[in-house]
Backbone atoms as SQL, in Angstrom:
CREATE TABLE atoms (id INTEGER PRIMARY KEY, chain TEXT, resi INTEGER, resn TEXT, atom TEXT, x REAL, y REAL, z REAL);
INSERT INTO atoms VALUES
  (1, 'A', 1, 'MET', 'N', -18.894, -40.339, 16.146),
  (2, 'A', 1, 'MET', 'CA', -19.676, -39.393, 15.049),
  (3, 'A', 1, 'MET', 'C', -19.809, -38.085, 14.828),
  (4, 'A', 2, 'ILE', 'N', -19.882, -37.585, 16.542),
  (5, 'A', 2, 'ILE', 'CA', -20.065, -36.301, 15.980),
  (6, 'A', 2, 'ILE', 'C', -18.384, -35.849, 16.021),
  (7, 'A', 3, 'GLY', 'N', -17.377, -36.167, 16.848),
  (8, 'A', 3, 'GLY', 'CA', -15.757, -36.117, 16.621),
  (9, 'A', 3, 'GLY', 'C', -15.445, -36.107, 14.880),
  (10, 'A', 4, 'HIS', 'N', -15.642, -37.121, 14.386),
  (11, 'A', 4, 'HIS', 'CA', -15.306, -37.442, 12.832),
  (12, 'A', 4, 'HIS', 'C', -16.131, -36.093, 12.223),
  (13, 'A', 5, 'LYS', 'N', -17.393, -35.349, 12.522),
  (14, 'A', 5, 'LYS', 'CA', -17.964, -34.429, 11.578),
  (15, 'A', 5, 'LYS', 'C', -16.820, -33.162, 12.399),
  (16, 'A', 6, 'ILE', 'N', -16.708, -33.042, 13.094),
  (17, 'A', 6, 'ILE', 'CA', -15.864, -32.075, 13.765),
  (18, 'A', 6, 'ILE', 'C', -14.433, -31.963, 12.955),
  (19, 'A', 7, 'LYS', 'N', -13.792, -33.222, 12.933),
  (20, 'A', 7, 'LYS', 'CA', -12.403, -33.137, 11.891),
  (21, 'A', 7, 'LYS', 'C', -12.779, -33.037, 11.036),
  (22, 'A', 8, 'ILE', 'N', -13.784, -32.770, 10.120),
  (23, 'A', 8, 'ILE', 'CA', -14.068, -33.077, 8.545),
  (24, 'A', 8, 'ILE', 'C', -13.863, -31.445, 8.328),
  (25, 'A', 9, 'PHE', 'N', -15.421, -31.030, 9.278),
  (26, 'A', 9, 'PHE', 'CA', -14.944, -29.653, 9.396),
  (27, 'A', 9, 'PHE', 'C', -13.892, -28.242, 9.613),
  (28, 'A', 10, 'LEU', 'N', -13.001, -28.978, 10.501),
  (29, 'A', 10, 'LEU', 'CA', -11.947, -28.252, 10.712),
  (30, 'A', 10, 'LEU', 'C', -10.902, -28.749, 9.318),
  (31, 'A', 11, 'ALA', 'N', -10.766, -29.765, 8.791),
  (32, 'A', 11, 'ALA', 'CA', -9.988, -29.688, 7.648),
  (33, 'A', 11, 'ALA', 'C', -10.225, -28.771, 6.516),
  (34, 'A', 12, 'LEU', 'N', -11.643, -28.894, 6.470),
  (35, 'A', 12, 'LEU', 'CA', -12.201, -27.626, 5.621),
  (36, 'A', 12, 'LEU', 'C', -12.163, -26.540, 5.355),
  (37, 'A', 13, 'LEU', 'N', -12.210, -26.303, 6.939),
  (38, 'A', 13, 'LEU', 'CA', -12.121, -24.675, 7.450),
  (39, 'A', 13, 'LEU', 'C', -10.415, -24.354, 7.293),
  (40, 'A', 14, 'ILE', 'N', -9.852, -25.373, 7.627),
  (41, 'A', 14, 'ILE', 'CA', -7.819, -24.870, 7.253),
  (42, 'A', 14, 'ILE', 'C', -7.612, -25.037, 5.647),
  (43, 'A', 15, 'ILE', 'N', -7.875, -25.674, 4.762),
  (44, 'A', 15, 'ILE', 'CA', -8.024, -25.616, 3.443),
  (45, 'A', 15, 'ILE', 'C', -8.647, -24.258, 2.503),
  (46, 'A', 16, 'THR', 'N', -9.830, -24.111, 3.179),
  (47, 'A', 16, 'THR', 'CA', -10.285, -22.631, 2.484),
  (48, 'A', 16, 'THR', 'C', -9.518, -21.634, 3.147),
  (49, 'A', 17, 'SER', 'N', -8.808, -21.777, 4.327),
  (50, 'A', 17, 'SER', 'CA', -8.094, -20.508, 4.336),
  (51, 'A', 17, 'SER', 'C', -6.812, -20.294, 3.925),
  (52, 'A', 18, 'LEU', 'N', -6.349, -21.682, 3.844),
  (53, 'A', 18, 'LEU', 'CA', -4.938, -21.698, 2.730),
  (54, 'A', 18, 'LEU', 'C', -5.288, -21.181, 1.228),
  (55, 'A', 19, 'VAL', 'N', -6.350, -21.529, 0.817),
  (56, 'A', 19, 'VAL', 'CA', -6.498, -21.214, -0.646),
  (57, 'A', 19, 'VAL', 'C', -7.159, -19.655, -0.764),
  (58, 'A', 20, 'SER', 'N', -7.773, -19.437, 0.647),
  (59, 'A', 20, 'SER', 'CA', -8.165, -17.870, 0.188),
  (60, 'A', 20, 'SER', 'C', -7.202, -16.569, 0.475),
  (61, 'A', 21, 'GLY', 'N', -5.888, -17.407, 1.283),
  (62, 'A', 21, 'GLY', 'CA', -4.691, -16.899, 1.534),
  (63, 'A', 21, 'GLY', 'C', -3.856, -16.275, 0.463),
  (64, 'A', 22, 'CYS', 'N', -3.942, -17.186, -0.458),
  (65, 'A', 22, 'CYS', 'CA', -3.428, -17.076, -2.090),
  (66, 'A', 22, 'CYS', 'C', -4.027, -15.801, -2.615),
  (67, 'A', 23, 'SER', 'N', -4.972, -15.881, -2.330),
  (68, 'A', 23, 'SER', 'CA', -5.827, -15.128, -3.396),
  (69, 'A', 23, 'SER', 'C', -5.152, -13.515, -3.044),
  (70, 'A', 24, 'ASN', 'N', -4.250, -13.166, -1.537),
  (71, 'A', 24, 'ASN', 'CA', -3.979, -11.600, -1.380),
  (72, 'A', 24, 'ASN', 'C', -2.629, -11.165, -1.680),
  (73, 'A', 25, 'VAL', 'N', -2.385, -11.743, -3.414),
  (74, 'A', 25, 'VAL', 'CA', -0.741, -11.700, -3.669),
  (75, 'A', 25, 'VAL', 'C', -1.032, -10.140, -4.404),
  (76, 'A', 26, 'VAL', 'N', -0.215, -9.262, -4.107),
  (77, 'A', 26, 'VAL', 'CA', -0.136, -7.937, -4.260),
  (78, 'A', 26, 'VAL', 'C', 0.537, -7.736, -5.628),
  (79, 'A', 27, 'GLU', 'N', -0.048, -7.136, -6.273),
  (80, 'A', 27, 'GLU', 'CA', 0.329, -6.577, -7.411),
  (81, 'A', 27, 'GLU', 'C', 1.445, -5.514, -7.577),
  (82, 'A', 28, 'VAL', 'N', 2.621, -5.716, -8.129),
  (83, 'A', 28, 'VAL', 'CA', 3.686, -5.027, -7.953),
  (84, 'A', 28, 'VAL', 'C', 3.970, -3.925, -9.722),
  (85, 'A', 29, 'ALA', 'N', 4.254, -2.369, -9.061),
  (86, 'A', 29, 'ALA', 'CA', 3.343, -1.801, -9.823),
  (87, 'A', 29, 'ALA', 'C', 5.029, -1.855, -11.174),
  (88, 'A', 30, 'ASP', 'N', 4.795, -1.815, -12.367),
  (89, 'A', 30, 'ASP', 'CA', 5.957, -1.553, -13.446),
  (90, 'A', 30, 'ASP', 'C', 6.653, -0.689, -13.520),
  (91, 'A', 31, 'ALA', 'N', 7.511, -0.621, -14.208),
  (92, 'A', 31, 'ALA', 'CA', 8.119, 1.436, -14.362),
  (93, 'A', 31, 'ALA', 'C', 7.334, 2.245, -14.561),
  (94, 'A', 32, 'ASN', 'N', 6.548, 2.097, -15.740),
  (95, 'A', 32, 'ASN', 'CA', 5.757, 3.126, -16.473),
  (96, 'A', 32, 'ASN', 'C', 4.803, 3.727, -15.624),
  (97, 'A', 33, 'THR', 'N', 4.145, 2.772, -14.727),
  (98, 'A', 33, 'THR', 'CA', 3.041, 3.220, -14.041),
  (99, 'A', 33, 'THR', 'C', 3.799, 4.029, -12.453),
  (100, 'A', 34, 'SER', 'N', 4.943, 3.532, -12.206),
  (101, 'A', 34, 'SER', 'CA', 5.577, 4.023, -11.457),
  (102, 'A', 34, 'SER', 'C', 6.438, 5.341, -11.534),
  (103, 'A', 35, 'LYS', 'N', 6.443, 5.889, -13.088),
  (104, 'A', 35, 'LYS', 'CA', 6.976, 6.813, -13.437),
  (105, 'A', 35, 'LYS', 'C', 5.614, 8.060, -13.622),
  (106, 'A', 36, 'CYS', 'N', 4.822, 7.492, -13.920),
  (107, 'A', 36, 'CYS', 'CA', 3.443, 8.254, -14.008),
  (108, 'A', 36, 'CYS', 'C', 2.833, 8.537, -12.523),
  (109, 'A', 37, 'ILE', 'N', 2.916, 7.825, -11.780),
  (110, 'A', 37, 'ILE', 'CA', 2.443, 8.101, -10.429),
  (111, 'A', 37, 'ILE', 'C', 3.618, 8.881, -9.554),
  (112, 'A', 38, 'GLY', 'N', 4.957, 8.626, -9.511),
  (113, 'A', 38, 'GLY', 'CA', 6.156, 9.857, -9.322),
  (114, 'A', 38, 'GLY', 'C', 5.971, 11.170, -9.574),
  (115, 'A', 39, 'GLU', 'N', 5.499, 11.277, -10.994),
  (116, 'A', 39, 'GLU', 'CA', 5.391, 12.554, -11.957),
  (117, 'A', 39, 'GLU', 'C', 4.211, 13.057, -11.338),
  (118, 'A', 40, 'LYS', 'N', 2.987, 12.653, -10.703),
  (119, 'A', 40, 'LYS', 'CA', 1.849, 13.163, -10.282),
  (120, 'A', 40, 'LYS', 'C', 1.608, 13.093, -9.230),
  (121, 'A', 41, 'ALA', 'N', 2.147, 12.329, -8.221),
  (122, 'A', 41, 'ALA', 'CA', 1.910, 12.681, -6.718),
  (123, 'A', 41, 'ALA', 'C', 3.127, 12.572, -5.995),
  (124, 'A', 42, 'SER', 'N', 2.696, 12.654, -4.278),
  (125, 'A', 42, 'SER', 'CA', 3.628, 12.581, -3.559),
  (126, 'A', 42, 'SER', 'C', 3.522, 11.820, -2.406),
  (127, 'A', 43, 'LEU', 'N', 4.095, 10.668, -1.761),
  (128, 'A', 43, 'LEU', 'CA', 4.110, 9.929, -0.835),
  (129, 'A', 43, 'LEU', 'C', 4.952, 10.046, 0.620),
  (130, 'A', 44, 'TYR', 'N', 4.209, 10.384, 1.118),
  (131, 'A', 44, 'TYR', 'CA', 4.405, 10.867, 2.551),
  (132, 'A', 44, 'TYR', 'C', 4.499, 9.626, 3.681),
  (133, 'A', 45, 'VAL', 'N', 5.835, 9.470, 4.029),
  (134, 'A', 45, 'VAL', 'CA', 5.840, 8.021, 5.012),
  (135, 'A', 45, 'VAL', 'C', 6.782, 8.615, 6.338),
  (136, 'A', 46, 'LYS', 'N', 6.856, 7.751, 7.002),
  (137, 'A', 46, 'LYS', 'CA', 7.964, 7.878, 8.217),
  (138, 'A', 46, 'LYS', 'C', 8.344, 6.721, 9.103),
  (139, 'A', 47, 'ASP', 'N', 9.513, 6.822, 9.170),
  (140, 'A', 47, 'ASP', 'CA', 10.440, 5.999, 9.736),
  (141, 'A', 47, 'ASP', 'C', 9.923, 5.049, 10.771),
  (142, 'A', 48, 'GLY', 'N', 9.388, 3.555, 10.653),
  (143, 'A', 48, 'GLY', 'CA', 8.961, 2.898, 12.074),
  (144, 'A', 48, 'GLY', 'C', 7.369, 2.589, 11.672),
  (145, 'A', 49, 'CYS', 'N', 7.192, 3.355, 10.460),
  (146, 'A', 49, 'CYS', 'CA', 5.804, 3.118, 10.104),
  (147, 'A', 49, 'CYS', 'C', 5.261, 1.695, 9.317),
  (148, 'A', 50, 'PRO', 'N', 4.881, 0.757, 9.543),
  (149, 'A', 50, 'PRO', 'CA', 4.908, -1.032, 8.812),
  (150, 'A', 50, 'PRO', 'C', 3.909, -0.385, 7.200),
  (151, 'A', 51, 'PHE', 'N', 3.003, 0.574, 7.351),
  (152, 'A', 51, 'PHE', 'CA', 1.669, 0.609, 6.316),
  (153, 'A', 51, 'PHE', 'C', 3.001, 0.958, 5.230),
  (154, 'A', 52, 'CYS', 'N', 3.289, 2.330, 5.871),
  (155, 'A', 52, 'CYS', 'CA', 4.642, 3.121, 5.074),
  (156, 'A', 52, 'CYS', 'C', 5.306, 1.822, 4.027),
  (157, 'A', 53, 'GLU', 'N', 5.769, 1.070, 4.656),
  (158, 'A', 53, 'GLU', 'CA', 6.643, 0.145, 4.038),
  (159, 'A', 53, 'GLU', 'C', 6.026, -0.674, 3.055),
  (160, 'A', 54, 'LYS', 'N', 4.510, -1.186, 3.659),
  (161, 'A', 54, 'LYS', 'CA', 4.213, -1.674, 2.546),
  (162, 'A', 54, 'LYS', 'C', 3.955, -1.185, 1.413),
  (163, 'A', 55, 'GLN', 'N', 3.343, 0.208, 1.807),
  (164, 'A', 55, 'GLN', 'CA', 3.166, 0.837, 0.202),
  (165, 'A', 55, 'GLN', 'C', 4.408, 1.051, -0.550),
  (166, 'A', 56, 'LYS', 'N', 5.266, 1.201, -0.054),
  (167, 'A', 56, 'LYS', 'CA', 7.081, 1.089, -0.902),
  (168, 'A', 56, 'LYS', 'C', 7.030, -0.017, -1.626),
  (169, 'A', 57, 'GLU', 'N', 6.949, -1.004, -0.394),
  (170, 'A', 57, 'GLU', 'CA', 7.013, -2.473, -1.284),
  (171, 'A', 57, 'GLU', 'C', 6.113, -2.610, -2.179),
  (172, 'A', 58, 'MET', 'N', 5.152, -2.259, -2.594),
  (173, 'A', 58, 'MET', 'CA', 4.416, -2.388, -3.619),
  (174, 'A', 58, 'MET', 'C', 4.840, -2.157, -5.077),
  (175, 'A', 59, 'PHE', 'N', 5.788, -1.614, -4.944),
  (176, 'A', 59, 'PHE', 'CA', 6.662, -0.562, -6.042),
  (177, 'A', 59, 'PHE', 'C', 7.431, -1.569, -6.319),
  (178, 'A', 60, 'GLY', 'N', 8.381, -1.898, -5.743),
  (179, 'A', 60, 'GLY', 'CA', 9.117, -3.103, -5.719),
  (180, 'A', 60, 'GLY', 'C', 10.689, -2.497, -6.163),
  (181, 'A', 61, 'GLU', 'N', 11.381, -2.734, -6.981),
  (182, 'A', 61, 'GLU', 'CA', 12.528, -1.885, -7.622),
  (183, 'A', 61, 'GLU', 'C', 12.247, -0.470, -8.548),
  (184, 'A', 62, 'ASN', 'N', 10.799, -0.408, -8.729),
  (185, 'A', 62, 'ASN', 'CA', 10.367, 0.885, -9.345),
  (186, 'A', 62, 'ASN', 'C', 9.879, 2.033, -8.054),
  (187, 'A', 63, 'VAL', 'N', 10.398, 1.863, -6.951),
  (188, 'A', 63, 'VAL', 'CA', 9.933, 2.515, -5.697),
  (189, 'A', 63, 'VAL', 'C', 10.797, 4.352, -6.044),
  (190, 'A', 64, 'LYS', 'N', 12.141, 3.803, -6.729),
  (191, 'A', 64, 'LYS', 'CA', 12.810, 4.843, -7.078),
  (192, 'A', 64, 'LYS', 'C', 12.385, 6.148, -7.745),
  (193, 'A', 65, 'TYR', 'N', 11.110, 5.710, -8.624),
  (194, 'A', 65, 'TYR', 'CA', 10.583, 6.801, -9.532),
  (195, 'A', 65, 'TYR', 'C', 9.406, 7.457, -8.664),
  (196, 'A', 66, 'LEU', 'N', 9.269, 7.000, -7.482),
  (197, 'A', 66, 'LEU', 'CA', 8.261, 7.770, -6.632),
  (198, 'A', 66, 'LEU', 'C', 8.960, 8.612, -6.045),
  (199, 'A', 67, 'ASN', 'N', 7.677, 10.344, -5.851),
  (200, 'A', 67, 'ASN', 'CA', 8.453, 11.219, -4.918),
  (201, 'A', 67, 'ASN', 'C', 7.916, 11.107, -3.226),
  (202, 'A', 68, 'ILE', 'N', 8.961, 10.768, -2.986),
  (203, 'A', 68, 'ILE', 'CA', 8.815, 9.997, -1.190),
  (204, 'A', 68, 'ILE', 'C', 9.300, 11.230, -0.318),
  (205, 'A', 69, 'ILE', 'N', 8.528, 11.587, 0.174),
  (206, 'A', 69, 'ILE', 'CA', 8.683, 12.714, 1.518),
  (207, 'A', 69, 'ILE', 'C', 8.871, 11.800, 3.035),
  (208, 'A', 70, 'ASP', 'N', 9.986, 11.656, 3.680),
  (209, 'A', 70, 'ASP', 'CA', 9.766, 11.263, 4.796),
  (210, 'A', 70, 'ASP', 'C', 10.018, 12.112, 5.818),
  (211, 'A', 71, 'CYS', 'N', 8.588, 12.014, 6.659),
  (212, 'A', 71, 'CYS', 'CA', 8.393, 13.048, 7.885),
  (213, 'A', 71, 'CYS', 'C', 9.794, 12.965, 9.005),
  (214, 'A', 72, 'SER', 'N', 9.986, 11.728, 8.908),
  (215, 'A', 72, 'SER', 'CA', 11.193, 11.814, 9.640),
  (216, 'A', 72, 'SER', 'C', 12.127, 12.581, 9.597),
  (217, 'A', 73, 'LEU', 'N', 12.621, 12.603, 8.758),
  (218, 'A', 73, 'LEU', 'CA', 13.824, 13.312, 8.213),
  (219, 'A', 73, 'LEU', 'C', 13.675, 15.068, 7.913),
  (220, 'A', 74, 'ASP', 'N', 12.140, 15.346, 7.306),
  (221, 'A', 74, 'ASP', 'CA', 11.793, 16.464, 6.836),
  (222, 'A', 74, 'ASP', 'C', 10.501, 17.113, 7.477),
  (223, 'A', 75, 'PRO', 'N', 10.471, 17.031, 8.886),
  (224, 'A', 75, 'PRO', 'CA', 9.158, 17.384, 9.055),
  (225, 'A', 75, 'PRO', 'C', 8.305, 18.251, 8.958),
  (226, 'A', 76, 'GLN', 'N', 9.421, 19.414, 8.521),
  (227, 'A', 76, 'GLN', 'CA', 8.425, 20.831, 8.184),
  (228, 'A', 76, 'GLN', 'C', 7.883, 20.669, 6.407),
  (229, 'A', 77, 'LYS', 'N', 8.365, 19.691, 5.986),
  (230, 'A', 77, 'LYS', 'CA', 7.409, 19.593, 4.410),
  (231, 'A', 77, 'LYS', 'C', 6.251, 18.844, 4.588),
  (232, 'A', 78, 'CYS', 'N', 6.560, 18.002, 5.660),
  (233, 'A', 78, 'CYS', 'CA', 4.870, 17.304, 6.228),
  (234, 'A', 78, 'CYS', 'C', 3.982, 18.107, 6.981),
  (235, 'A', 79, 'ILE', 'N', 4.395, 19.426, 7.968),
  (236, 'A', 79, 'ILE', 'CA', 3.841, 20.296, 8.214),
  (237, 'A', 79, 'ILE', 'C', 3.258, 21.327, 7.585),
  (238, 'A', 80, 'ASN', 'N', 4.190, 21.958, 6.530),
  (239, 'A', 80, 'ASN', 'CA', 3.896, 22.493, 5.249),
  (240, 'A', 80, 'ASN', 'C', 2.337, 22.430, 4.669),
  (241, 'A', 81, 'THR', 'N', 2.485, 20.975, 4.246),
  (242, 'A', 81, 'THR', 'CA', 1.605, 20.153, 3.276),
  (243, 'A', 81, 'THR', 'C', 0.018, 19.146, 4.006),
  (244, 'A', 82, 'ASN', 'N', 0.583, 19.464, 5.647),
  (245, 'A', 82, 'ASN', 'CA', -0.682, 19.379, 6.468),
  (246, 'A', 82, 'ASN', 'C', -0.983, 18.004, 6.452),
  (247, 'A', 83, 'ILE', 'N', 0.092, 17.155, 6.598),
  (248, 'A', 83, 'ILE', 'CA', 0.335, 16.062, 6.490),
  (249, 'A', 83, 'ILE', 'C', -0.026, 15.441, 8.043),
  (250, 'A', 84, 'VAL', 'N', -1.030, 14.543, 8.678),
  (251, 'A', 84, 'VAL', 'CA', -0.816, 14.309, 10.179),
  (252, 'A', 84, 'VAL', 'C', -1.212, 12.921, 10.239),
  (253, 'A', 85, 'LYS', 'N', -1.055, 11.976, 8.967),
  (254, 'A', 85, 'LYS', 'CA', -1.020, 11.005, 9.102),
  (255, 'A', 85, 'LYS', 'C', -0.471, 10.275, 8.331),
  (256, 'A', 86, 'VAL', 'N', 0.363, 9.041, 8.398),
  (257, 'A', 86, 'VAL', 'CA', 0.873, 8.427, 7.272),
  (258, 'A', 86, 'VAL', 'C', 0.650, 7.103, 7.380),
  (259, 'A', 87, 'PRO', 'N', 0.872, 6.261, 5.976),
  (260, 'A', 87, 'PRO', 'CA', 1.188, 6.938, 4.756),
  (261, 'A', 87, 'PRO', 'C', 0.129, 8.018, 4.286),
  (262, 'A', 88, 'SER', 'N', 0.779, 9.041, 3.320),
  (263, 'A', 88, 'SER', 'CA', -0.550, 9.983, 2.772),
  (264, 'A', 88, 'SER', 'C', 0.063, 10.199, 1.361),
  (265, 'A', 89, 'TRP', 'N', -0.919, 10.020, 0.339),
  (266, 'A', 89, 'TRP', 'CA', -0.677, 10.394, -1.219),
  (267, 'A', 89, 'TRP', 'C', -0.732, 11.942, -0.835),
  (268, 'A', 90, 'PHE', 'N', -0.612, 12.473, -1.521),
  (269, 'A', 90, 'PHE', 'CA', -0.665, 14.166, -1.871),
  (270, 'A', 90, 'PHE', 'C', -0.773, 14.256, -3.389),
  (271, 'A', 91, 'ILE', 'N', -2.099, 14.412, -3.706),
  (272, 'A', 91, 'ILE', 'CA', -2.420, 14.080, -5.670),
  (273, 'A', 91, 'ILE', 'C', -3.562, 15.138, -5.620),
  (274, 'A', 92, 'ASN', 'N', -3.020, 16.134, -6.912),
  (275, 'A', 92, 'ASN', 'CA', -3.844, 17.236, -6.973),
  (276, 'A', 92, 'ASN', 'C', -4.497, 18.037, -6.225),
  (277, 'A', 93, 'GLU', 'N', -3.638, 18.509, -5.400),
  (278, 'A', 93, 'GLU', 'CA', -3.936, 19.218, -4.270),
  (279, 'A', 93, 'GLU', 'C', -4.727, 18.527, -2.942),
  (280, 'A', 94, 'GLU', 'N', -4.812, 17.355, -3.055),
  (281, 'A', 94, 'GLU', 'CA', -5.463, 16.831, -2.044),
  (282, 'A', 94, 'GLU', 'C', -4.603, 15.896, -1.158),
  (283, 'A', 95, 'ILE', 'N', -5.038, 15.496, 0.053),
  (284, 'A', 95, 'ILE', 'CA', -4.496, 14.594, 0.854),
  (285, 'A', 95, 'ILE', 'C', -5.208, 13.353, 0.803),
  (286, 'A', 96, 'HIS', 'N', -4.668, 12.238, 0.629),
  (287, 'A', 96, 'HIS', 'CA', -5.206, 10.942, 0.540),
  (288, 'A', 96, 'HIS', 'C', -4.572, 10.251, 1.731),
  (289, 'A', 97, 'GLU', 'N', -5.191, 9.891, 3.082),
  (290, 'A', 97, 'GLU', 'CA', -4.468, 9.130, 3.807),
  (291, 'A', 97, 'GLU', 'C', -4.421, 7.511, 3.717),
  (292, 'A', 98, 'GLY', 'N', -3.525, 7.027, 4.110),
  (293, 'A', 98, 'GLY', 'CA', -3.728, 5.447, 4.239),
  (294, 'A', 98, 'GLY', 'C', -2.879, 5.290, 3.368),
  (295, 'A', 99, 'PHE', 'N', -3.286, 3.812, 3.056),
  (296, 'A', 99, 'PHE', 'CA', -2.927, 2.580, 2.363),
  (297, 'A', 99, 'PHE', 'C', -3.542, 2.484, 0.874),
  (298, 'A', 100, 'TYR', 'N', -3.083, 2.718, 0.035),
  (299, 'A', 100, 'TYR', 'CA', -3.667, 2.574, -1.273),
  (300, 'A', 100, 'TYR', 'C', -3.355, 1.583, -2.094),
  (301, 'A', 101, 'THR', 'N', -4.074, 0.699, -2.675),
  (302, 'A', 101, 'THR', 'CA', -3.969, -0.513, -3.460),
  (303, 'A', 101, 'THR', 'C', -3.309, 0.302, -5.213),
  (304, 'A', 102, 'LEU', 'N', -2.600, -0.460, -5.974),
  (305, 'A', 102, 'LEU', 'CA', -1.958, -0.142, -7.013),
  (306, 'A', 102, 'LEU', 'C', -3.521, 0.039, -7.908),
  (307, 'A', 103, 'LYS', 'N', -4.253, -0.487, -8.067),
  (308, 'A', 103, 'LYS', 'CA', -5.656, -0.040, -8.821),
  (309, 'A', 103, 'LYS', 'C', -5.937, 1.357, -8.612),
  (310, 'A', 104, 'GLU', 'N', -5.992, 1.376, -7.183),
  (311, 'A', 104, 'GLU', 'CA', -7.051, 2.857, -6.512),
  (312, 'A', 104, 'GLU', 'C', -5.731, 3.923, -6.756),
  (313, 'A', 105, 'LEU', 'N', -4.783, 3.649, -6.775),
  (314, 'A', 105, 'LEU', 'CA', -3.481, 5.072, -7.010),
  (315, 'A', 105, 'LEU', 'C', -3.763, 5.134, -8.873),
  (316, 'A', 106, 'LYS', 'N', -3.832, 4.115, -9.533),
  (317, 'A', 106, 'LYS', 'CA', -3.991, 4.386, -10.831),
  (318, 'A', 106, 'LYS', 'C', -4.897, 4.936, -11.095),
  (319, 'A', 107, 'THR', 'N', -6.328, 4.631, -10.309),
  (320, 'A', 107, 'THR', 'CA', -7.712, 5.330, -10.782),
  (321, 'A', 107, 'THR', 'C', -7.969, 7.029, -10.123),
  (322, 'A', 108, 'ILE', 'N', -7.264, 7.063, -8.862),
  (323, 'A', 108, 'ILE', 'CA', -6.963, 8.634, -8.688),
  (324, 'A', 108, 'ILE', 'C', -6.439, 9.130, -9.257),
  (325, 'A', 109, 'ILE', 'N', -4.723, 8.712, -9.559),
  (326, 'A', 109, 'ILE', 'CA', -4.004, 9.632, -10.633),
  (327, 'A', 109, 'ILE', 'C', -4.195, 9.755, -12.111),
  (328, 'A', 110, 'ASP', 'N', -5.056, 8.925, -12.798),
  (329, 'A', 110, 'ASP', 'CA', -5.122, 8.649, -13.845),
  (330, 'A', 110, 'ASP', 'C', -4.125, 8.192, -14.971),
  (331, 'A', 111, 'CYS', 'N', -3.335, 7.065, -14.339),
  (332, 'A', 111, 'CYS', 'CA', -2.259, 6.508, -14.636),
  (333, 'A', 111, 'CYS', 'C', -2.518, 4.997, -15.410);
């Protein structure tokens, strides 16, 4: 009897995990939002940074509209802006460290 209850519990746990995992769909920025963010902010990244890649992937093909500074290629720009962690966003003369969702960026940047 106890074995049967454990099997049911495990099955429910697996189903719950699968269903909740589906809600983690990342919103992809459209062209207008990407252009707005690109005009008002700079994204600082570095080669080999998985969160930097995730941040850029959030824009899909519209990543081309962003102002991206790669600290691997141009370390002096990062030093001049006081960037110590990547990814970082430079918005309104302020550094915002870490990964930001599209919703968070739109709120901070007013896009």
